[in-house]
C-alpha positions as CSV (number, residue, x, y, z in Angstrom):
1,M,-7.5,-7.0,-8.4
2,G,-5.9,-9.0,-11.3
3,V,-3.2,-8.1,-13.8
4,E,-5.7,-7.0,-16.4
5,D,-7.4,-4.7,-14.0
6,I,-4.1,-3.1,-13.0
7,L,-3.1,-2.6,-16.6
8,R,-6.5,-1.1,-17.5
9,D,-6.1,1.4,-14.6
10,M,-2.6,2.3,-15.8
11,A,-3.8,2.8,-19.4
12,V,-6.8,4.8,-18.4
13,R,-4.5,7.2,-16.5
14,G,-2.2,7.6,-19.5
15,M,0.6,5.2,-18.6
16,R,2.1,3.4,-21.6
17,I,1.8,-0.3,-21.1
18,T,5.4,-1.7,-21.5
19,E,6.6,-5.2,-20.8
20,Q,8.3,-3.9,-17.7
21,R,5.0,-2.4,-16.5
22,K,3.2,-5.7,-17.2
23,T,5.7,-7.5,-15.0
24,L,5.2,-4.8,-12.3
25,A,1.5,-5.4,-12.5
26,R,2.0,-9.1,-12.2
27,L,4.1,-8.7,-9.1
28,F,1.4,-6.8,-7.2
29,A,-1.4,-9.0,-8.5
30,E,0.3,-12.2,-7.3
31,K,1.2,-11.0,-3.8
32,D,-1.4,-9.8,-1.3
33,G,0.9,-7.8,0.8
34,Y,3.6,-5.2,0.8
35,W,6.6,-4.6,-1.4
36,T,9.5,-2.4,-0.5
37,P,10.9,-0.5,-3.5
38,K,14.1,-2.5,-3.1
39,E,12.2,-5.8,-3.2
40,V,10.4,-4.7,-6.4
41,Y,13.7,-3.6,-7.9
42,E,15.4,-6.9,-7.1
43,R,12.5,-8.9,-8.6
44,M,12.3,-6.7,-11.7
45,S,16.1,-6.8,-12.2
46,E,16.0,-10.6,-12.5
47,R,14.1,-10.2,-15.7
48,Y,15.4,-6.8,-16.8
49,P,19.1,-6.6,-15.8
50,G,19.7,-3.0,-17.0
51,L,16.7,-1.6,-15.1
52,S,17.5,1.2,-12.7
53,F,16.2,1.6,-9.2
54,D,15.1,5.2,-10.1
55,T,12.9,3.8,-12.9
56,V,11.2,1.3,-10.5
57,Y,10.7,3.9,-7.8
58,R,9.3,6.5,-10.3
59,N,6.8,3.9,-11.5
60,L,5.8,3.0,-8.0
61,R,5.2,6.6,-7.1
62,Q,3.2,7.2,-10.3
63,M,1.0,4.2,-9.6
64,H,0.5,5.5,-6.1
65,E,-0.4,9.0,-7.3
66,F,-2.9,7.4,-9.7
67,G,-4.5,5.4,-6.9
68,I,-3.5,2.0,-8.1
69,L,-1.1,1.4,-5.2
70,E,-1.3,2.5,-1.6
71,Q,1.8,3.6,0.2
72,F,2.6,2.9,3.8
73,T,5.5,3.6,6.2
74,L,6.1,0.4,8.1
75,D,9.2,-0.7,10.0
76,G,10.9,2.6,9.2
77,G,10.6,2.3,5.5
78,V,8.2,2.9,2.6
79,K,6.2,0.0,1.3
80,F,3.6,-0.3,-1.5
81,R,0.6,-2.6,-2.0
82,L,-2.4,-2.7,-4.3
83,R,-5.2,-0.5,-3.2
84,C,-7.9,-2.1,-1.1
85,E,-10.3,-4.0,-3.3
86,G,-13.4,-2.0,-4.2
87,R,-12.1,1.1,-2.5
88,S,-10.6,3.9,-4.6
89,G,-11.8,6.6,-2.3
90,H,-10.9,7.9,1.1
91,H,-10.4,5.2,3.8
92,H,-8.0,4.2,6.5
93,H,-6.3,0.9,7.6
94,F,-5.9,-1.6,10.4
95,I,-2.5,-3.2,9.9
96,C,-1.7,-6.5,11.7
97,L,1.8,-6.5,13.2
98,G,1.9,-10.3,13.1
99,C,1.0,-11.1,9.5
100,D,1.0,-7.7,7.8
101,R,-2.7,-8.2,6.8
102,V,-4.4,-4.9,6.0
103,E,-8.1,-4.3,6.6
104,P,-9.8,-1.1,5.5
105,I,-11.4,1.1,8.0
106,D,-14.3,3.2,6.7
107,Y,-14.4,5.5,9.7
108,C,-12.5,8.8,9.5
109,P,-11.5,10.6,12.7
110,M,-10.7,13.9,11.1
111,P,-14.2,15.5,11.4
112,D,-13.9,15.0,15.2
113,A,-10.2,15.8,15.6
114,A,-9.6,18.0,18.6
115,G,-6.7,20.3,19.2
116,L,-6.1,21.4,15.6
117,P,-5.2,25.1,15.1
118,P,-8.4,27.0,14.4
119,D,-6.9,28.6,11.3
120,A,-5.3,25.4,9.9
121,E,-6.3,24.1,6.5
122,I,-5.9,20.4,6.4
123,V,-4.7,19.3,3.0
124,R,-4.3,15.5,3.6
125,H,-4.1,13.1,6.5
126,R,-3.4,9.4,7.2
127,F,-4.9,7.3,9.9
128,E,-3.5,3.8,10.5
129,V,-4.2,1.5,13.4
130,F,-1.6,-1.1,14.3
131,G,-2.4,-4.3,16.3
132,F,-2.9,-8.0,16.0
133,C,-5.7,-9.6,14.0
134,G,-7.8,-12.4,15.6
135,E,-5.7,-15.2,14.0
136,C,-2.4,-13.7,15.2
137,R,-3.8,-13.1,18.7
138,E,-4.8,-16.7,18.9
139,S,-1.4,-18.0,17.7
140,K,0.4,-15.7,20.2
141,G,-1.4,-17.6,23.0
142,D,-1.3,-14.7,25.4
143,G,-4.7,-13.3,24.5
144,G,-3.1,-10.7,22.3
145,H,-2.3,-8.2,25.1
146,A,0.8,-6.5,23.7
147,P,2.1,-3.2,25.1
148,V,0.8,-0.2,23.3
């Protein structure tokens, strides 16, 4: 997804397109991977010295709520990345522990989930599988057999 696509998605959802938001869109368009809120803040502060961390975080959360960004909890912290290309709907992820690559998984285990309380109403869920992609398994040289 390019900068113009991100800006269009923001505008369609009612976000005002400011210079700061254009810069934010560029950051995510140029890096296929994760950004912590702190990393985004540090990069944005280089160009906008008076920018507050709260403003950056509020924009990240809003972009997540609008489906522009996906949010993950990795390594004990929250990280954001552009949504998977061509997928704005429900899907899950395989996340490589070696290179941080994310691959969408179209299968959803929830319809087959066992052990849920019979009177529970599931409002949302998240399913993420962590492991090593083929390239990282090869570069590890041990066949990729890491403890689970």
